Every structure is written in structure tokens, then in C-alpha cells.
N, C-alpha and C positions, 0 to 999 in steps of 0.2 A: 375750347374754352365754354363752350354752351355747354357742353356735358358735365365740365367742370364745376360749373355756377349753378345747374340744375343740382347735382350732387349736395351742396353746398347749401343750396336750399332747400333738400329735401332734410338735410342733418339738422339743419336751426329749426325747421318743424317739430322734427323727432323730439329734441331736447326742449322746445318749448312745450309740447304735448305731455314729457316726461315731468319738468316741472309741475306742471298742473295738477299732475296725478299726482304728486308726492305732498306738495305743498298743500296748506289748507285750501287760500285764497278763494272763501266762501262769499266774499262780499258783503259781510255782516258787520255790527259794532264798529260802524264808520265815528260813533261818538260814544264815549264811554256807555256803559250799559245801566239801566236806573230801575231798580226793582225792591222788592221785598226777598227775606231767604228767613227760613225758620231757626236756624242752628243757635246763635248768638243767645235769643230770648228762651227759645223751646227745647233745645238741645235734644237729647233723645228719650223723652217721655212716651212710653208707649202704654202707661196704664190708663186706660180709657175708662175703665170703671171707677178707680177712684178721682180721676180728673180728665173728665169730658170735654171741657171745655179749652183743655190747653194742650191734650196729647195729641201727637203727630197722628193727626189722620183727617179723614175728609170733611170732618166740622170744622177744624181748623182752618184748613187750606179755603174752604167755601167762604168762612168769616172773613178773612183777610182779603179774598177777592172782592167782596163786596165793600170792603171800608176804602182798596184803592180805586175803585171804579166811582165812587159816591163822595168821597170826602176831599176829591180835590188833588190828589197824586196820580193819577191817569192824566189831569190836565196839564200837570208841571212836568210830566215827563217820564213817570214809573210806571214802566209797564210789563214788568215781568214778576210773577210770585213763581218763587221758588221752593220747593219742599228739599231738605236735605237729608242726610241720613236716617236710616230706620224706619223706612216707608214701607221697607221688602219683606216678604214673607221669608221665612228662615232656610226655605227649600225653591229651587226651580220647580216649573210646573212639568208634566210628562212628557212636554215636549222639547224640555230643559231651555224654556223662556223664562224670564225673570217674572216675579209677580208682586202685586202688592199685598200687604196682609189683610186676609180677608175681613175679619172682624173692624178693622180699621178703616178699612177701604170697600165698605161693602158694595159699591159701584164702579169700583176699577177708577184706573188712572186717566183713560179717555175721558170717562164722564166728568173729571174734574177739568183736566186742557179744554174741553170742550164749553165748559161752563166759563172758563176764562174767557175765552175766545167770544163768547155773546155779549162778552162785556165789554169787550174791545182791547183785552190784555191779552197776555202771551205766560205761558205756563213754563217752568223750568224744573229738571229733577236733578238729582243726584247719584252717584256710582263710584266706583273704584277701579282701578286699573288691574289691582291684585285678584288674589282669591277672596276675598271676604273685605268688607268695608271697614272703616274702622271702628264702626258699633257692632262688628260682627254677623254682619248680615249677606248674602251672595256678591261676590264680585264680578267684573267684567270675566278675569280668568281666561283671556284668549276668545270670547264668545262675542268676536271684534261685530263683525257683519249682523249675526243672530239679534245681538242686544241692540244695537243701532237700527237696525228696522222695528223692532219692538216699539222703541222710543219714537221713531216717526210713524207708525202705524198710530200709537196713540196721542199724535199731534203734541208731540213736545217741542219746543222751542228753544230750549238753553240747555247745556251739559254741563253741571259741576264733572269734575272727575278727579277723587282724591286718588293717594297713593300710599294707603295702609296695605301692608301684607303684598308687597310690592318689591323685588329686588331693585335698588336703585341704579344700580348697572344696567338694567333691561330697559330703564324706562325710555332712554335716547330712540331704543325701535317701538316700543309697544305705544306711548301716547301715539306716535304719528300713525301708526296704523288704525286707531280708534276714529282720529278726525279723518282719514280716509275713507272709513267706513261709515262715518255721518254723512260724508260728501255723496258717498254712492246711492244712498237712499232716495236723493234727489229733495229731501224737505231742507228747508232751509232753520240750522239749528247751531245757535252761538256756543263755542267750545270753549269752556275753562278748564285748567289745567294746572295742577296743583305739583307739577313736575320739577319747576326750580327750586322750590321750597325743602324738598327733599334732598336733592340735589346738596344744595348750600347745607345742611343740615346733618350732609356725611362728611362734608369737607369737601366735596368735588367744587371743580371752578366750575358755574353755568353759563354756557354759550347761548347769550338770551338773543342772540341772530337767529340762532337755529329755532330757539323756542317761538319767537315770533314768525315763523314760516309754518307753523303746525297750530296756534291756538289765538284764539281772540284776544283771551286775557288770562292773566296767570299769575298764582299766588305765590310770591316769593320771601315771605316771612312766616312767623309764627302767628295763632289763631287770636286774633283780638278775644280779651276777656272784656267783664263788663269794671272798668276802673280807668281810672286817668293815667296811672302808671304804665297801663298796657297802650294806650292811645299814644301817650309820651315814645314810649320804647319803640314804638312803631315809625312813629314820625324820625325819630333820630336814627333808624336803619335808613330808612330814603333821604334823609340829609347824608349823612354819612356815606352811603353807596351809591348815590346817585350817577354818578361817572359811569357806573359798570351797568345800570340798564334802562336808565332813560332815554336813552338815543333807542333804544328797541320798541317805545310806546311812538305811536301814531293811529289814523284811522285805519279800524280794524285789528288794532293790537293794543293792549293796555297792562300796565302792573297794576295788580290788585292788593293794596295792603288790608284787604277782608271789611268786613261788615261796621256800617255807620250803627254806634251805638246809640244815637240821639234817644230820648223819649224812654230809654230803660232806668235803671235803680242811680247808678253810681254817678254820672255826671251832673256838673252846676250847670248851671244857663250859659256862663261865659266858656266853659269845657265844653259845651256841648256847640255853640258856636264855633271854637277853634277847630273841632274835629271837623265839623261839615264844611269850614272854608278850606281847610288842609286838604282835603281829599279833593275839593273841588279845584283847587289850586293845580294839585298833581295829577288832574287829569283822568283821575280814579274812577272806578264804576260806586256809584252811589246806590249800594244796596244796604236797606234799612234791614235790622234786624230787632222788632221792636212788638210790642203789642198794640195794632193800629183799632183797637175796640175800646182803649184805654187811655191815648197818649193825650198829654197835656197840650193847654193851649199854645205855650210858650214854643214845646218842643216843635208841633207842627208847623208852627211859624217858619222856625230854622229852617225845617225839611222843605219848606215849596218857597222858600225864597229865592224869586225868580232871576235876580241880577246875581245872584250866587251860584245858581243851578248854569246861568247862559256861560258864566266862566269856563263854568266844566264842559260843557257840552259846546265849546264853541269849534269850529270845525278844522282848524288848524291842526288841533290834535296834540300841540306838545307839551309834554309834560314839565309841571312848574318845577323850578328849582330853588334849593337855600344858596342866598348869596353873601350870606354873612351870619357869624353865628357868635357872640360875645356873652358868656357866663347863661344868664337865662332871657337872654332876647336875640330874637331871629329874623331876619328879613328873607323871605319868600318871594320869588317872581315866576310870572307865567306867560312867555308871548302869547298875542291874540291876532287874530284876522286885523286887517285894515292898520297895520304897524300900531297896534294897541298893547298895552301891558296889565298886567291884573297884580299886584301888591300887596304881601299881608306883612303888616308889621305882629310880632308873634312874641308876646311877653307869656312864657310858661310858668313861672312860678304859681305855685297854691298860697302863698302865702296873702297877708293881707294887711291890713293896719285897723288898728281898735278904734282910730279917732279922727275926724275928720281936718285933712292938712289944707293948708292955705298956701 
């Protein structure tokens, strides 16, 4: 009997070890990550001759780090400055390692990550699981250990991994491999996946329980654009499909409806408040994509609203749900700690009235 009990204990220990080696389980992102990302506002602008202030390069990122640190964003909880696509050189170096474009990043990536850390911030980077990034730069392409160690050596704190130029059928195997490689470096790196969005787009049924085992956050719908139509399209997707993926959300695992466009060109003040409020209720990552050097006071006030941020960062980690929809009127509710609730009454029509009514 003792031998059977010992064998059973050894088997359980083996299974626990096997699970920990396969699952991400990195103890990170226990509340939704907050920060800034280059993509929606600055896209793939690589012309630093004609557009030196706005091109994807060292100067832009250093500017955003400075404003994140000094303008109240860090104090509000926004910690990670992330560069998206188009930071790379078009070829790996002679050792097969990724390298930044030398003209736009003359001091390298570690220099920027170190600068972010010196300001009390973190630094995030973008790559693609496939052969190329969406912008046509070198992808991971099976270089899991090499690239994960490169990011760790640079001091990267967060990786957004896209899915262009990768077979959707291979994503169930390949995305976890990169997560395991990140864990193996010993450096804490938040792992953001685009895996479910590509599977959804191809018509596959997404296993969100499996996704949550391997990613800290994941995109599951189309990229946001700078328009109210784009924002409401994402809100509709989250409301219509919440039963599918809301149960997978919680501390360490978050559904990501994409970037906040508060402070960009298209949203009115009320629409900006609506996006920020709904994203907070969804327990979504609050990742801004705007120009912090030229943001309006009203947009900044929205983004720094402590009460709304507290709803988003509530440690219970429950994703808010749409509980009623009738025409242009919706009710959303989020469970909070201490048996509290946050509720949003969302009127989504952009139509107004031309005269005062009594």
C-alpha cells in the first residue's frame, strides 16, 4: 500500500511539473495591463527623414516614456510603453538574431528599455509568430528560444505576438512554444497573443480555456480604427459573444478589445468617455494609442479618471457583461470585490437634438 501511495505521489508530482512546463503560469498581469502602444496612432511610419517626430523610432518612444513618467500617467497605473510593428531591420543579424532598424534605433532596443526602467516604467515589443510581421519584417519563424532570449537580454517586459504569415492550424502548437521560451529565460515578460482573432477569422471554434493557459492577454476581434463605428463594432462583438470568452478572463488572463483611441482624431468627448468606461468595465487592458505630447486636457482627464480605473483594476478580475440591450440603449454590469457592482447605462446613438427640451 505504501508503495502504491508513493507511486501515486510521484505521478501527481510529475503531472504538476508537466502542467507547469506547458502552461504559461507566470504570475504576471494579475490586473489588466495599462500602458501605451504605437500602432493605432503612428502605424508603420518609417520615414524619419520626412517625419522625424512621428516615425517609429527611438525619438518617438523616448518622448512617450518622458510623458508617461511626468504627466500623471505612471501615477495612474499606466506603466508599459510598447512599440508595435516596423521597429525591425529587414534581416536578422549574422548570428541569426533579431535587430532593430539601425537608422531609426541607433542605440538599440536595450537602450530604450533601460531608459523606460530608469523612469519607473516598463517596455514592451512586438513580433509575429509567422515568417514575417504584418508589415513584412522578420517574424519569429520557429526561432523561439533565440528570440525569447534576445528580448530578455534587452530588458523587454511585454511581448505582443501577432499572427500574420502563419498557418492558423499551427497556432495551437506554436503560440504555446513561444510562451514556454519566454518562461525559460527567467525574465518576467507579459505575453499578449493574437491567436484567437486569427482562428475566429478563419471560422475555427476558439478554445478560450486553452488560450488562457498560454497567454496573459489575447486579441479576439479585428483591429480598432479611429472611428466611433469601430468602437461600437467591438462593443457589439463583446456583448454578442460574451458567453464564449468572458469566463476565461480573470487575474493573469484578459480578453483584449484593442487600444484606447481617446485623444486621437475621431471621438467626441462623450464617445471618448463611453469607450473608456466600457473598456474599464470589460476588465480590458487599458492600452492607449495616442500622442501624449499633444493630447487635449479633456482627453487626459478621461484617461486619468481614478474611479473608472479602479473599476478596471479591481482585483476580483471579473469581466463586465451586457445584461440588457434595447435599440440604442444598453446596460452593462461588472461584479467587484466586497459584493459591489459597477453599472454603465450606455446610450450609443450619435444623433442629437437641435434644440433644448424641457
